[in-house]
C-alpha positions, -999 to +999 in steps of 0.1 A: +278-706-331+290-687-361+324-677-373+332-653-401+363-663-420+377-641-447+404-657-467+416-659-503+428-695-499+398-712-513+409-747-506+413-738-468+378-721-469+362-752-484+379-776-459+368-754-429+333-743-439+298-756-437+285-728-459+302-703-481+295-669-494+315-655-523+317-616-522+328-594-551+328-555-547+305-559-516+280-580-533+272-618-527+279-634-561+275-670-549+267-690-519+263-727-510+278-756-493+315-767-502+299-796-521+280-770-543+313-754-551+328-786-562+300-793-586+288-774-617+266-750-598+293-725-593+315-731-625+316-694-633+329-686-598+355-714-600+367-700-633+370-665-619+390-678-590+411-701-611+401-732-591+402-768-603+387-792-578 
């Protein structure tokens, strides 16, 4: 089963998701597991979103 969740609340998305895609202007700019987004892999995306995990 798959569910598409579109939300700007990143903490909620990370808590509810097994896999995440980040879209910007219709393009996938990053993808990975919630754990990936908590590491250094997506530091640029976290900076853009203003997230401090």
